[in-house]
N, C-alpha and C positions, 0 to 999 in steps of 0.2 A: 612251552608249547605255543609260543607267540607266532602268529601268522597262519596257523592251521585253523581252518574253519570247520564247523560241524559237517558241512556238505562234503568237504575234502576228506575228512576222517571217515565218514560213512562210505564214500566211494572206495577208499582204500580197503576198508573192512569187507565191502561187497566183493572186491577183486580177489581178496584172500579167500573168501568163502567159495568163490567160483573155482579158484585154483585147487582148493582142497577137494572139491567134488571131482574135478578132472583127474587128480592124482589117485583118488580112491577108486575110480572106475578103470583107469589104465595106468597104474604106477610104473610098470616096466614092460617094454616090448622086446621081442626078439624077431628079427627079420633078416633073412639071408645070413644067418649065423652071427649077426651083430646085435648087441643089446643096447637099448637106450632107456635110461631112467629119467623120468620127467623132472622130478625135483625131490628134495628131502622133505618128507611129510612133517617131521618134527619142526623144521624151520617154518613151514607154512602155518602150522598150528601155533607156534610162538608169535608169528605175525598177527594171527587172528586175535590172540589174547591181548597183544599190545594195542591194536586198533580198536578192539572192543572197549578196552579201558579208556582210550582217548574219546571215543564216541560218548561213553557214559559220562565222563568228566565234562565234556563240552555241552552235553545235553543238560546236565545239572546246572552248569553256569548260565546257560541260556534261559533256564527256568528260574534263575535267581536263587538257586540253592547251591551254595558252595559246600565245602566240607562241614560236616556236622561237628559241633563242639558241645561237650557235656560239661556243665557247670554244677558243682555241688557246693552247697553252703557249708561253712565251717561250723 
């Protein structure tokens, strides 16, 4: 994930959330006998999951909390 900042990841997540809202309100149109489908909802939701994970990872890194490690004594 080198090079992606938290701000960039958050912007992407925000864009995907806006796209999902638009799709949910007007997924498909029919006008003059022609149909137009905005986008594939499943693809947008997959993008939301991906960018949400990146935002969470970058947020944890920025707060100094990387992955949690459990250590158990022998």
